[in-house]
All heavy atoms as a GROMACS GRO file, in nm:
protein
  636
    1MET      N    1   5.863   7.911   2.445
    1MET     CA    2   5.752   8.002   2.468
    1MET      C    3   5.629   7.949   2.394
    1MET      O    4   5.636   7.918   2.276
    1MET     CB    5   5.791   8.139   2.416
    1MET     CG    6   5.688   8.243   2.438
    1MET     SD    7   5.767   8.404   2.421
    1MET     CE    8   5.648   8.487   2.327
    2PRO      N    9   5.515   7.936   2.464
    2PRO     CA   10   5.395   7.883   2.397
    2PRO      C   11   5.343   7.980   2.292
    2PRO      O   12   5.357   8.102   2.304
    2PRO     CB   13   5.296   7.866   2.511
    2PRO     CG   14   5.349   7.943   2.625
    2PRO     CD   15   5.495   7.964   2.604
    3ARG      N   16   5.284   7.922   2.191
    3ARG     CA   17   5.226   8.004   2.084
    3ARG      C   18   5.091   8.057   2.126
    3ARG      O   19   5.016   7.991   2.198
    3ARG     CB   20   5.209   7.919   1.959
    3ARG     CG   21   5.339   7.872   1.903
    3ARG     CD   22   5.314   7.791   1.780
    3ARG     NE   23   5.438   7.735   1.733
    3ARG     CZ   24   5.448   7.643   1.642
    3ARG    NH1   25   5.339   7.594   1.587
    3ARG    NH2   26   5.564   7.598   1.603
    4ARG      N   27   5.060   8.177   2.079
    4ARG     CA   28   4.929   8.235   2.108
    4ARG      C   29   4.823   8.165   2.025
    4ARG      O   30   4.844   8.134   1.909
    4ARG     CB   31   4.927   8.383   2.069
    4ARG     CG   32   4.978   8.471   2.176
    4ARG     CD   33   4.963   8.615   2.144
    4ARG     NE   34   4.855   8.642   2.050
    4ARG     CZ   35   4.826   8.761   2.006
    4ARG    NH1   36   4.896   8.864   2.042
    4ARG    NH2   37   4.729   8.780   1.922
    5PRO      N   38   4.704   8.138   2.084
    5PRO     CA   39   4.597   8.079   2.006
    5PRO      C   40   4.547   8.177   1.900
    5PRO      O   41   4.553   8.298   1.919
    5PRO     CB   42   4.488   8.050   2.107
    5PRO     CG   43   4.530   8.108   2.234
    5PRO     CD   44   4.670   8.158   2.222
    6GLN      N   45   4.503   8.124   1.790
    6GLN     CA   46   4.445   8.207   1.686
    6GLN      C   47   4.294   8.213   1.707
    6GLN      O   48   4.229   8.110   1.718
    6GLN     CB   49   4.475   8.150   1.548
    6GLN     CG   50   4.621   8.145   1.517
    6GLN     CD   51   4.646   8.082   1.382
    6GLN    OE1   52   4.556   8.033   1.316
    6GLN    NE2   53   4.770   8.084   1.342
    7ARG      N   54   4.239   8.332   1.711
    7ARG     CA   55   4.095   8.347   1.725
    7ARG      C   56   4.038   8.363   1.585
    7ARG      O   57   4.067   8.459   1.516
    7ARG     CB   58   4.062   8.466   1.813
    7ARG     CG   59   4.088   8.433   1.958
    7ARG     CD   60   4.089   8.554   2.047
    7ARG     NE   61   4.108   8.521   2.185
    7ARG     CZ   62   4.222   8.479   2.238
    7ARG    NH1   63   4.327   8.463   2.163
    7ARG    NH2   64   4.230   8.450   2.366
    8LEU      N   65   3.958   8.264   1.545
    8LEU     CA   66   3.925   8.254   1.405
    8LEU      C   67   3.778   8.266   1.370
    8LEU      O   68   3.745   8.313   1.264
    8LEU     CB   69   3.975   8.119   1.351
    8LEU     CG   70   4.125   8.097   1.366
    8LEU    CD1   71   4.159   7.953   1.335
    8LEU    CD2   72   4.200   8.189   1.275
    9LEU      N   73   3.690   8.218   1.454
    9LEU     CA   74   3.554   8.197   1.408
    9LEU      C   75   3.454   8.223   1.520
    9LEU      O   76   3.483   8.196   1.635
    9LEU     CB   77   3.542   8.051   1.362
    9LEU     CG   78   3.410   8.007   1.304
    9LEU    CD1   79   3.385   8.077   1.172
    9LEU    CD2   80   3.412   7.858   1.282
   10ILE      N   81   3.340   8.272   1.483
   10ILE     CA   82   3.229   8.288   1.578
   10ILE      C   83   3.120   8.191   1.538
   10ILE      O   84   3.078   8.186   1.424
   10ILE     CB   85   3.175   8.432   1.578
   10ILE    CG1   86   3.284   8.527   1.625
   10ILE    CG2   87   3.052   8.443   1.665
   10ILE    CD1   88   3.245   8.671   1.619
   11ASP      N   89   3.076   8.113   1.632
   11ASP     CA   90   2.971   8.014   1.610
   11ASP      C   91   2.851   8.052   1.696
   11ASP      O   92   2.867   8.118   1.797
   11ASP     CB   93   3.024   7.877   1.650
   11ASP     CG   94   2.923   7.768   1.622
   11ASP    OD1   95   2.839   7.784   1.534
   11ASP    OD2   96   2.930   7.666   1.690
   12ASP      N   97   2.733   8.010   1.658
   12ASP     CA   98   2.615   8.043   1.735
   12ASP      C   99   2.536   7.917   1.763
   12ASP      O  100   2.484   7.855   1.672
   12ASP     CB  101   2.530   8.144   1.659
   12ASP     CG  102   2.416   8.198   1.743
   12ASP    OD1  103   2.400   8.156   1.857
   12ASP    OD2  104   2.343   8.282   1.691
   13LEU      N  105   2.530   7.876   1.889
   13LEU     CA  106   2.451   7.761   1.930
   13LEU      C  107   2.321   7.802   1.997
   13LEU      O  108   2.257   7.721   2.061
   13LEU     CB  109   2.529   7.676   2.031
   13LEU     CG  110   2.637   7.585   1.977
   13LEU    CD1  111   2.701   7.510   2.093
   13LEU    CD2  112   2.582   7.488   1.879
   14SER      N  113   2.282   7.928   1.985
   14SER     CA  114   2.161   7.973   2.054
   14SER      C  115   2.039   7.905   1.996
   14SER      O  116   2.036   7.865   1.881
   14SER     CB  117   2.147   8.125   2.044
   14SER     OG  118   2.136   8.163   1.909
   15ASP      N  119   1.937   7.893   2.079
   15ASP     CA  120   1.815   7.829   2.032
   15ASP      C  121   1.729   7.928   1.954
   15ASP      O  122   1.758   8.045   1.946
   15ASP     CB  123   1.738   7.768   2.149
   15ASP     CG  124   1.703   7.871   2.254
   15ASP    OD1  125   1.717   7.991   2.228
   15ASP    OD2  126   1.660   7.831   2.364
   16ALA      N  127   1.623   7.878   1.896
   16ALA     CA  128   1.537   7.961   1.811
   16ALA      C  129   1.459   8.064   1.891
   16ALA      O  130   1.405   8.159   1.833
   16ALA     CB  131   1.442   7.871   1.733
   17ASP      N  132   1.449   8.048   2.022
   17ASP     CA  133   1.369   8.138   2.105
   17ASP      C  134   1.437   8.271   2.132
   17ASP      O  135   1.372   8.366   2.173
   17ASP     CB  136   1.334   8.072   2.238
   17ASP     CG  137   1.248   7.949   2.218
   17ASP    OD1  138   1.175   7.945   2.117
   17ASP    OD2  139   1.256   7.858   2.302
   18GLY      N  140   1.565   8.280   2.112
   18GLY     CA  141   1.634   8.406   2.141
   18GLY      C  142   1.784   8.387   2.142
   18GLY      O  143   1.834   8.277   2.121
   19PRO      N  144   1.855   8.495   2.165
   19PRO     CA  145   2.002   8.486   2.163
   19PRO      C  146   2.058   8.412   2.283
   19PRO      O  147   1.992   8.400   2.387
   19PRO     CB  148   2.044   8.633   2.165
   19PRO     CG  149   1.931   8.704   2.229
   19PRO     CD  150   1.807   8.628   2.191
   20ALA      N  151   2.177   8.363   2.267
   20ALA     CA  152   2.245   8.293   2.376
   20ALA      C  153   2.280   8.391   2.487
   20ALA      O  154   2.300   8.509   2.463
   20ALA     CB  155   2.371   8.226   2.324
   21ASP      N  156   2.289   8.341   2.609
   21ASP     CA  157   2.322   8.428   2.722
   21ASP      C  158   2.466   8.409   2.769
   21ASP      O  159   2.504   8.458   2.874
   21ASP     CB  160   2.226   8.407   2.837
   21ASP     CG  161   2.235   8.269   2.900
   21ASP    OD1  162   2.311   8.185   2.848
   21ASP    OD2  163   2.167   8.245   3.000
   22GLY      N  164   2.548   8.340   2.692
   22GLY     CA  165   2.686   8.319   2.732
   22GLY      C  166   2.780   8.313   2.612
   22GLY      O  167   2.738   8.287   2.500
   23CYS      N  168   2.904   8.342   2.638
   23CYS     CA  169   3.008   8.333   2.536
   23CYS      C  170   3.118   8.243   2.591
   23CYS      O  171   3.170   8.268   2.699
   23CYS     CB  172   3.062   8.471   2.501
   23CYS     SG  173   3.189   8.467   2.373
   24TRP      N  174   3.153   8.140   2.517
   24TRP     CA  175   3.251   8.042   2.559
   24TRP      C  176   3.374   8.050   2.470
   24TRP      O  177   3.363   8.076   2.350
   24TRP     CB  178   3.192   7.902   2.547
   24TRP     CG  179   3.073   7.879   2.633
   24TRP    CD1  180   2.944   7.911   2.605
   24TRP    CD2  181   3.071   7.820   2.763
   24TRP    NE1  182   2.862   7.875   2.710
   24TRP    CE2  183   2.938   7.818   2.806
   24TRP    CE3  184   3.171   7.767   2.844
   24TRP    CZ2  185   2.901   7.765   2.929
   24TRP    CZ3  186   3.134   7.713   2.966
   24TRP    CH2  187   3.000   7.714   3.008
   25LEU      N  188   3.490   8.025   2.527
   25LEU     CA  189   3.613   8.013   2.450
   25LEU      C  190   3.648   7.864   2.448
   25LEU      O  191   3.661   7.802   2.553
   25LEU     CB  192   3.726   8.092   2.515
   25LEU     CG  193   3.861   8.081   2.444
   25LEU    CD1  194   3.856   8.152   2.310
   25LEU    CD2  195   3.971   8.138   2.530
   26VAL      N  196   3.658   7.810   2.327
   26VAL     CA  197   3.693   7.669   2.310
   26VAL      C  198   3.824   7.663   2.234
   26VAL      O  199   3.832   7.709   2.120
   26VAL     CB  200   3.582   7.593   2.234
   26VAL    CG1  201   3.620   7.446   2.219
   26VAL    CG2  202   3.449   7.607   2.304
   27GLU      N  203   3.929   7.611   2.297
   27GLU     CA  204   4.059   7.597   2.233
   27GLU      C  205   4.079   7.452   2.195
   27GLU      O  206   4.066   7.362   2.277
   27GLU     CB  207   4.172   7.640   2.327
   27GLU     CG  208   4.175   7.788   2.354
   27GLU     CD  209   4.294   7.828   2.438
   27GLU    OE1  210   4.393   7.751   2.443
   27GLU    OE2  211   4.288   7.934   2.499
   28LEU      N  212   4.113   7.431   2.068
   28LEU     CA  213   4.138   7.297   2.016
   28LEU      C  214   4.286   7.280   1.989
   28LEU      O  215   4.352   7.373   1.942
   28LEU     CB  216   4.061   7.275   1.885
   28LEU     CG  217   3.911   7.298   1.889
   28LEU    CD1  218   3.853   7.285   1.749
   28LEU    CD2  219   3.846   7.198   1.984
   29ALA      N  220   4.338   7.162   2.015
   29ALA     CA  221   4.478   7.132   1.987
   29ALA      C  222   4.489   7.082   1.843
   29ALA      O  223   4.420   6.989   1.803
   29ALA     CB  224   4.529   7.025   2.083
   30GLY      N  225   4.576   7.147   1.765
   30GLY     CA  226   4.596   7.107   1.627
   30GLY      C  227   4.708   7.005   1.615
   30GLY      O  228   4.798   6.998   1.698
   31VAL      N  229   4.704   6.926   1.507
   31VAL     CA  230   4.809   6.827   1.485
   31VAL      C  231   4.942   6.894   1.452
   31VAL      O  232   5.047   6.830   1.459
   31VAL     CB  233   4.769   6.728   1.373
   31VAL    CG1  234   4.648   6.647   1.412
   31VAL    CG2  235   4.746   6.800   1.241
   32ASP      N  236   4.939   7.022   1.419
   32ASP     CA  237   5.061   7.097   1.387
   32ASP      C  238   5.124   7.159   1.512
   32ASP      O  239   5.222   7.233   1.502
   32ASP     CB  240   5.031   7.205   1.284
   32ASP     CG  241   4.927   7.306   1.330
   32ASP    OD1  242   4.867   7.285   1.438
   32ASP    OD2  243   4.903   7.404   1.258
   33GLY      N  244   5.071   7.130   1.630
   33GLY     CA  245   5.126   7.182   1.755
   33GLY      C  246   5.067   7.314   1.799
   33GLY      O  247   5.097   7.362   1.908
   34ARG      N  248   4.985   7.374   1.717
   34ARG     CA  249   4.920   7.501   1.754
   34ARG      C  250   4.789   7.474   1.826
   34ARG      O  251   4.735   7.365   1.821
   34ARG     CB  252   4.892   7.585   1.629
   34ARG     CG  253   5.014   7.634   1.562
   34ARG     CD  254   4.975   7.720   1.445
   34ARG     NE  255   5.093   7.776   1.382
   34ARG     CZ  256   5.089   7.859   1.281
   34ARG    NH1  257   4.974   7.896   1.229
   34ARG    NH2  258   5.200   7.906   1.229
   35ARG      N  259   4.739   7.578   1.891
   35ARG     CA  260   4.606   7.573   1.951
   35ARG      C  261   4.519   7.673   1.877
   35ARG      O  262   4.562   7.785   1.852
   35ARG     CB  263   4.613   7.606   2.100
   35ARG     CG  264   4.694   7.500   2.176
   35ARG     CD  265   4.671   7.502   2.323
   35ARG     NE  266   4.535   7.473   2.361
   35ARG     CZ  267   4.487   7.350   2.380
   35ARG    NH1  268   4.562   7.246   2.361
   35ARG    NH2  269   4.362   7.332   2.418
   36TYR      N  270   4.400   7.632   1.843
   36TYR     CA  271   4.306   7.717   1.769
   36TYR      C  272   4.188   7.749   1.859
   36TYR      O  273   4.127   7.658   1.916
   36TYR     CB  274   4.260   7.646   1.641
   36TYR     CG  275   4.375   7.618   1.548
   36TYR    CD1  276   4.442   7.497   1.550
   36TYR    CD2  277   4.419   7.717   1.461
   36TYR    CE1  278   4.550   7.473   1.465
   36TYR    CE2  279   4.526   7.695   1.376
   36TYR     CZ  280   4.591   7.573   1.379
   36TYR     OH  281   4.698   7.550   1.296
   37ALA      N  282   4.158   7.877   1.874
   37ALA     CA  283   4.054   7.920   1.968
   37ALA      C  284   3.931   7.969   1.892
   37ALA      O  285   3.942   8.040   1.791
   37ALA     CB  286   4.107   8.032   2.057
   38TYR      N  287   3.816   7.932   1.942
   38TYR     CA  288   3.688   7.969   1.882
   38TYR      C  289   3.597   8.025   1.990
   38TYR      O  290   3.594   7.974   2.102
   38TYR     CB  291   3.620   7.847   1.819
   38TYR     CG  292   3.696   7.794   1.702
   38TYR    CD1  293   3.798   7.701   1.720
   38TYR    CD2  294   3.667   7.837   1.574
   38TYR    CE1  295   3.869   7.653   1.612
   38TYR    CE2  296   3.738   7.789   1.465
   38TYR     CZ  297   3.839   7.697   1.485
   38TYR     OH  298   3.909   7.651   1.378
   39ARG      N  299   3.524   8.130   1.955
   39ARG     CA  300   3.418   8.180   2.043
   39ARG      C  301   3.290   8.108   2.005
   39ARG      O  302   3.253   8.105   1.887
   39ARG     CB  303   3.399   8.330   2.026
   39ARG     CG  304   3.503   8.410   2.099
   39ARG     CD  305   3.475   8.556   2.085
   39ARG     NE  306   3.504   8.594   1.946
   39ARG     CZ  307   3.487   8.715   1.897
   39ARG    NH1  308   3.438   8.810   1.973
   39ARG    NH2  309   3.517   8.742   1.773
   40VAL      N  310   3.225   8.050   2.102
   40VAL     CA  311   3.099   7.981   2.080
   40VAL      C  312   2.994   8.049   2.167
   40VAL      O  313   3.010   8.058   2.288
   40VAL     CB  314   3.109   7.831   2.115
   40VAL    CG1  315   2.975   7.762   2.094
   40VAL    CG2  316   3.218   7.764   2.032
   41TYR      N  317   2.890   8.101   2.104
   41TYR     CA  318   2.782   8.164   2.177
   41TYR      C  319   2.676   8.059   2.207
   41TYR      O  320   2.619   7.999   2.115
   41TYR     CB  321   2.722   8.279   2.096
   41TYR     CG  322   2.819   8.394   2.082
   41TYR    CD1  323   2.900   8.404   1.971
   41TYR    CD2  324   2.831   8.488   2.182
   41TYR    CE1  325   2.992   8.507   1.958
   41TYR    CE2  326   2.921   8.592   2.171
   41TYR     CZ  327   3.001   8.601   2.060
   41TYR     OH  328   3.091   8.702   2.048
   42ALA      N  329   2.654   8.034   2.334
   42ALA     CA  330   2.558   7.933   2.377
   42ALA      C  331   2.511   7.967   2.518
   42ALA      O  332   2.573   8.049   2.587
   42ALA     CB  333   2.623   7.795   2.375
   43ASP      N  334   2.403   7.903   2.558
   43ASP     CA  335   2.353   7.924   2.694
   43ASP      C  336   2.458   7.882   2.796
   43ASP      O  337   2.541   7.796   2.771
   43ASP     CB  338   2.226   7.841   2.715
   43ASP     CG  339   2.111   7.894   2.631
   43ASP    OD1  340   2.108   8.016   2.604
   43ASP    OD2  341   2.026   7.813   2.593
   44ARG      N  342   2.450   7.943   2.912
   44ARG     CA  343   2.545   7.909   3.019
   44ARG      C  344   2.528   7.766   3.066
   44ARG      O  345   2.618   7.709   3.125
   44ARG     CB  346   2.527   8.006   3.137
   44ARG     CG  347   2.572   8.146   3.102
   44ARG     CD  348   2.548   8.241   3.218
   44ARG     NE  349   2.586   8.376   3.180
   44ARG     CZ  350   2.704   8.429   3.206
   44ARG    NH1  351   2.795   8.360   3.270
   44ARG    NH2  352   2.732   8.552   3.166
   45SER      N  353   2.414   7.706   3.038
   45SER     CA  354   2.390   7.567   3.077
   45SER      C  355   2.428   7.467   2.968
   45SER      O  356   2.400   7.348   2.980
   45SER     CB  357   2.242   7.550   3.113
   45SER     OG  358   2.162   7.579   3.000
   46ALA      N  359   2.493   7.514   2.862
   46ALA     CA  360   2.532   7.426   2.752
   46ALA      C  361   2.628   7.318   2.801
   46ALA      O  362   2.710   7.342   2.890
   46ALA     CB  363   2.596   7.506   2.640
   47LEU      N  364   2.619   7.202   2.741
   47LEU     CA  365   2.707   7.092   2.777
   47LEU      C  366   2.844   7.112   2.713
   47LEU      O  367   2.853   7.153   2.596
   47LEU     CB  368   2.648   6.960   2.730
   47LEU     CG  369   2.513   6.922   2.791
   47LEU    CD1  370   2.460   6.796   2.725
   47LEU    CD2  371   2.528   6.903   2.940
   48PRO      N  372   2.951   7.085   2.785
   48PRO     CA  373   3.085   7.101   2.729
   48PRO      C  374   3.106   7.021   2.600
   48PRO      O  375   3.172   7.068   2.508
   48PRO     CB  376   3.177   7.050   2.840
   48PRO     CG  377   3.099   7.068   2.965
   48PRO     CD  378   2.956   7.046   2.926
   49GLY      N  379   3.047   6.905   2.591
   49GLY     CA  380   3.060   6.825   2.469
   49GLY      C  381   2.999   6.894   2.348
   49GLY      O  382   3.053   6.888   2.238
   50ASP      N  383   2.886   6.960   2.366
   50ASP     CA  384   2.823   7.033   2.256
   50ASP      C  385   2.910   7.150   2.211
   50ASP      O  386   2.922   7.178   2.092
   50ASP     CB  387   2.685   7.085   2.297
   50ASP     CG  388   2.584   6.972   2.317
   50ASP    OD1  389   2.604   6.862   2.258
   50ASP    OD2  390   2.487   6.994   2.390
   51LEU      N  391   2.970   7.220   2.306
   51LEU     CA  392   3.059   7.332   2.273
   51LEU      C  393   3.181   7.281   2.196
   51LEU      O  394   3.221   7.340   2.095
   51LEU     CB  395   3.103   7.403   2.400
   51LEU     CG  396   2.992   7.462   2.486
   51LEU    CD1  397   3.046   7.502   2.622
   51LEU    CD2  398   2.926   7.578   2.417
   52PHE      N  399   3.238   7.170   2.242
   52PHE     CA  400   3.355   7.112   2.176
   52PHE      C  401   3.323   7.071   2.033
   52PHE      O  402   3.395   7.106   1.940
   52PHE     CB  403   3.403   6.990   2.257
   52PHE     CG  404   3.504   6.906   2.185
   52PHE    CD1  405   3.635   6.949   2.175
   52PHE    CD2  406   3.468   6.786   2.128
   52PHE    CE1  407   3.730   6.872   2.108
   52PHE    CE2  408   3.561   6.708   2.062
   52PHE     CZ  409   3.692   6.751   2.052
   53TRP      N  410   3.214   6.998   2.013
   53TRP     CA  411   3.182   6.950   1.879
   53TRP      C  412   3.147   7.064   1.785
   53TRP      O  413   3.179   7.059   1.666
   53TRP     CB  414   3.070   6.847   1.885
   53TRP     CG  415   3.120   6.716   1.934
   53TRP    CD1  416   3.090   6.657   2.052
   53TRP    CD2  417   3.215   6.631   1.870
   53TRP    NE1  418   3.160   6.539   2.065
   53TRP    CE2  419   3.237   6.520   1.954
   53TRP    CE3  420   3.284   6.636   1.749
   53TRP    CZ2  421   3.323   6.417   1.921
   53TRP    CZ3  422   3.370   6.533   1.717
   53TRP    CH2  423   3.389   6.425   1.802
   54SER      N  424   3.085   7.168   1.836
   54SER     CA  425   3.055   7.283   1.751
   54SER      C  426   3.183   7.347   1.700
   54SER      O  427   3.197   7.375   1.581
   54SER     CB  428   2.972   7.385   1.830
   54SER     OG  429   2.947   7.497   1.750
   55ALA      N  430   3.278   7.370   1.789
   55ALA     CA  431   3.406   7.430   1.748
   55ALA      C  432   3.482   7.337   1.654
   55ALA      O  433   3.539   7.381   1.554
   55ALA     CB  434   3.490   7.462   1.871
   56LEU      N  435   3.483   7.208   1.683
   56LEU     CA  436   3.556   7.112   1.601
   56LEU      C  437   3.498   7.103   1.460
   56LEU      O  438   3.572   7.102   1.361
   56LEU     CB  439   3.557   6.974   1.666
   56LEU     CG  440   3.638   6.869   1.591
   56LEU    CD1  441   3.786   6.903   1.597
   56LEU    CD2  442   3.612   6.731   1.646
   57HIS      N  443   3.366   7.101   1.448
   57HIS     CA  444   3.305   7.093   1.315
   57HIS      C  445   3.338   7.217   1.232
   57HIS      O  446   3.366   7.208   1.113
   57HIS     CB  447   3.155   7.072   1.325
   57HIS     CG  448   3.117   6.934   1.364
   57HIS    ND1  449   3.151   6.822   1.291
   57HIS    CD2  450   3.050   6.886   1.472
   57HIS    CE1  451   3.106   6.713   1.350
   57HIS    NE2  452   3.045   6.750   1.462
   58HIS      N  453   3.336   7.332   1.294
   58HIS     CA  454   3.370   7.454   1.220
   58HIS      C  455   3.518   7.457   1.183
   58HIS      O  456   3.555   7.504   1.077
   58HIS     CB  457   3.330   7.578   1.299
   58HIS     CG  458   3.185   7.606   1.290
   58HIS    ND1  459   3.125   7.660   1.178
   58HIS    CD2  460   3.084   7.583   1.378
   58HIS    CE1  461   2.997   7.670   1.197
   58HIS    NE2  462   2.969   7.624   1.318
   59HIS      N  463   3.602   7.406   1.270
   59HIS     CA  464   3.745   7.401   1.239
   59HIS      C  465   3.770   7.308   1.119
   59HIS      O  466   3.847   7.341   1.029
   59HIS     CB  467   3.825   7.352   1.360
   59HIS     CG  468   3.971   7.342   1.334
   59HIS    ND1  469   4.054   7.453   1.341
   59HIS    CD2  470   4.050   7.239   1.298
   59HIS    CE1  471   4.177   7.416   1.310
   59HIS    NE2  472   4.177   7.285   1.285
   60ASP      N  473   3.704   7.194   1.118
   60ASP     CA  474   3.723   7.098   1.010
   60ASP      C  475   3.676   7.150   0.875
   60ASP      O  476   3.724   7.106   0.771
   60ASP     CB  477   3.651   6.967   1.042
   60ASP     CG  478   3.727   6.882   1.143
   60ASP    OD1  479   3.846   6.911   1.168
   60ASP    OD2  480   3.667   6.788   1.198
   61GLU      N  481   3.582   7.245   0.874
   61GLU     CA  482   3.533   7.302   0.749
   61GLU      C  483   3.628   7.405   0.691
   61GLU      O  484   3.614   7.444   0.576
   61GLU     CB  485   3.395   7.366   0.772
   61GLU     CG  486   3.287   7.264   0.803
   61GLU     CD  487   3.156   7.329   0.841
   61GLU    OE1  488   3.148   7.454   0.840
   61GLU    OE2  489   3.062   7.255   0.873
   62GLY      N  490   3.724   7.450   0.768
   62GLY     CA  491   3.817   7.554   0.723
   62GLY      C  492   3.942   7.496   0.660
   62GLY      O  493   3.962   7.375   0.653
   63PRO      N  494   4.032   7.586   0.618
   63PRO     CA  495   4.153   7.544   0.548
   63PRO      C  496   4.271   7.509   0.640
   63PRO      O  497   4.377   7.473   0.590
   63PRO     CB  498   4.188   7.668   0.466
   63PRO     CG  499   4.142   7.781   0.553
   63PRO     CD  500   4.015   7.731   0.619
   64LEU      N  501   4.253   7.517   0.769
   64LEU     CA  502   4.364   7.496   0.863
   64LEU      C  503   4.394   7.348   0.880
   64LEU      O  504   4.310   7.263   0.852
   64LEU     CB  505   4.328   7.559   0.997
   64LEU     CG  506   4.306   7.709   0.992
   64LEU    CD1  507   4.244   7.757   1.121
   64LEU    CD2  508   4.435   7.781   0.964
   65PRO      N  509   4.515   7.316   0.931
   65PRO     CA  510   4.548   7.176   0.958
   65PRO      C  511   4.449   7.115   1.057
   65PRO      O  512   4.385   7.186   1.135
   65PRO     CB  513   4.687   7.184   1.020
   65PRO     CG  514   4.743   7.313   0.975
   65PRO     CD  515   4.626   7.406   0.959
   66ARG      N  516   4.438   6.985   1.054
   66ARG     CA  517   4.344   6.914   1.140
   66ARG      C  518   4.365   6.943   1.287
   66ARG      O  519   4.475   6.972   1.331
   66ARG     CB  520   4.362   6.764   1.120
   66ARG     CG  521   4.251   6.698   1.044
   66ARG     CD  522   4.274   6.551   1.032
   66ARG     NE  523   4.235   6.476   1.151
   66ARG     CZ  524   4.112   6.440   1.178
   66ARG    NH1  525   4.015   6.475   1.099
   66ARG    NH2  526   4.085   6.370   1.286
   67ALA      N  527   4.257   6.936   1.362
   67ALA     CA  528   4.262   6.945   1.508
   67ALA      C  529   4.231   6.806   1.563
   67ALA      O  530   4.159   6.728   1.501
   67ALA     CB  531   4.161   7.045   1.560
   68PHE      N  532   4.288   6.776   1.679
   68PHE     CA  533   4.258   6.648   1.743
   68PHE      C  534   4.111   6.645   1.783
   68PHE      O  535   4.058   6.743   1.834
   68PHE     CB  536   4.345   6.629   1.867
   68PHE     CG  537   4.489   6.606   1.835
   68PHE    CD1  538   4.583   6.703   1.863
   68PHE    CD2  539   4.531   6.488   1.777
   68PHE    CE1  540   4.717   6.683   1.834
   68PHE    CE2  541   4.664   6.466   1.747
   68PHE     CZ  542   4.758   6.564   1.776
   69ASP      N  543   4.046   6.533   1.759
   69ASP     CA  544   3.905   6.521   1.798
   69ASP      C  545   3.892   6.454   1.935
   69ASP      O  546   3.798   6.381   1.961
   69ASP     CB  547   3.824   6.447   1.692
   69ASP     CG  548   3.877   6.307   1.664
   69ASP    OD1  549   3.981   6.270   1.721
   69ASP    OD2  550   3.812   6.236   1.586
   70LEU      N  551   3.987   6.482   2.021
   70LEU     CA  552   3.987   6.430   2.157
   70LEU      C  553   3.939   6.538   2.254
   70LEU      O  554   4.001   6.643   2.266
   70LEU     CB  555   4.127   6.383   2.197
   70LEU     CG  556   4.189   6.276   2.108
   70LEU    CD1  557   4.334   6.256   2.143
   70LEU    CD2  558   4.111   6.148   2.119
   71PHE      N  559   3.830   6.510   2.321
   71PHE     CA  560   3.770   6.608   2.412
   71PHE      C  561   3.870   6.651   2.519
   71PHE      O  562   3.873   6.768   2.558
   71PHE     CB  563   3.645   6.547   2.476
   71PHE     CG  564   3.575   6.637   2.572
   71PHE    CD1  565   3.495   6.740   2.526
   71PHE    CD2  566   3.590   6.620   2.708
   71PHE    CE1  567   3.430   6.825   2.615
   71PHE    CE2  568   3.526   6.703   2.798
   71PHE     CZ  569   3.446   6.806   2.750
   72ASP      N  570   3.954   6.559   2.566
   72ASP     CA  571   4.048   6.589   2.674
   72ASP      C  572   4.156   6.688   2.633
   72ASP      O  573   4.224   6.745   2.719
   72ASP     CB  574   4.115   6.462   2.725
   72ASP     CG  575   4.017   6.371   2.797
   72ASP    OD1  576   3.909   6.419   2.833
   72ASP    OD2  577   4.050   6.253   2.816
   73THR      N  578   4.176   6.712   2.504
   73THR     CA  579   4.278   6.807   2.459
   73THR      C  580   4.224   6.949   2.449
   73THR      O  581   4.300   7.042   2.423
   73THR     CB  582   4.339   6.766   2.323
   73THR    OG1  583   4.235   6.770   2.224
   73THR    CG2  584   4.398   6.627   2.331
   74ALA      N  585   4.095   6.967   2.465
   74ALA     CA  586   4.032   7.098   2.451
   74ALA      C  587   4.027   7.172   2.585
   74ALA      O  588   4.015   7.110   2.690
   74ALA     CB  589   3.892   7.084   2.396
   75LEU      N  590   4.036   7.304   2.577
   75LEU     CA  591   4.015   7.390   2.693
   75LEU      C  592   3.887   7.467   2.668
   75LEU      O  593   3.872   7.532   2.564
   75LEU     CB  594   4.132   7.486   2.711
   75LEU     CG  595   4.268   7.422   2.736
   75LEU    CD1  596   4.376   7.529   2.736
   75LEU    CD2  597   4.268   7.348   2.868
   76ILE      N  598   3.795   7.462   2.762
   76ILE     CA  599   3.666   7.530   2.747
   76ILE      C  600   3.645   7.620   2.866
   76ILE      O  601   3.652   7.576   2.981
   76ILE     CB  602   3.552   7.426   2.738
   76ILE    CG1  603   3.576   7.333   2.619
   76ILE    CG2  604   3.417   7.496   2.728
   76ILE    CD1  605   3.480   7.215   2.612
   77ARG      N  606   3.625   7.750   2.837
   77ARG     CA  607   3.605   7.849   2.945
   77ARG      C  608   3.489   7.942   2.910
   77ARG      O  609   3.475   7.982   2.796
   77ARG     CB  610   3.730   7.934   2.961
   77ARG     CG  611   3.852   7.859   3.007
   77ARG     CD  612   3.967   7.955   3.029
   77ARG     NE  613   4.011   8.012   2.903
   77ARG     CZ  614   4.127   7.985   2.844
   77ARG    NH1  615   4.212   7.903   2.899
   77ARG    NH2  616   4.161   8.042   2.731
   78LEU      N  617   3.412   7.977   3.011
   78LEU     CA  618   3.309   8.078   2.996
   78LEU      C  619   3.376   8.214   3.004
   78LEU      O  620   3.447   8.244   3.101
   78LEU     CB  621   3.203   8.063   3.106
   78LEU     CG  622   3.087   8.160   3.100
   78LEU    CD1  623   3.005   8.140   2.974
   78LEU    CD2  624   3.001   8.143   3.224
   79ILE      N  625   3.360   8.298   2.902
   79ILE     CA  626   3.426   8.429   2.903
   79ILE      C  627   3.328   8.545   2.906
   79ILE      O  628   3.368   8.660   2.913
   79ILE     CB  629   3.522   8.444   2.782
   79ILE    CG1  630   3.448   8.427   2.650
   79ILE    CG2  631   3.637   8.349   2.794
   79ILE    CD1  632   3.534   8.457   2.529
   80GLY      N  633   3.200   8.518   2.897
   80GLY     CA  634   3.107   8.630   2.901
   80GLY      C  635   2.965   8.589   2.910
   80GLY      O  636   2.923   8.481   2.906
   0.00000   0.00000   0.00000
């Protein structure tokens, strides 16, 4: 049975002109076999690479085991 992702952190990629108009779910694969999920607030036109790196940098700053820095292992979905 797959493990549920842990929802841990809220990040904000909105520009200085106003709040972001979208909410993205970015799931990162951890070296421990778990998946770590982050909500990233960014414009709907944000590049997937920017969303991935934002989530990865915040994950690396925390106390959790490392996540793979491979873009292909991430799942990125618009959720709002």
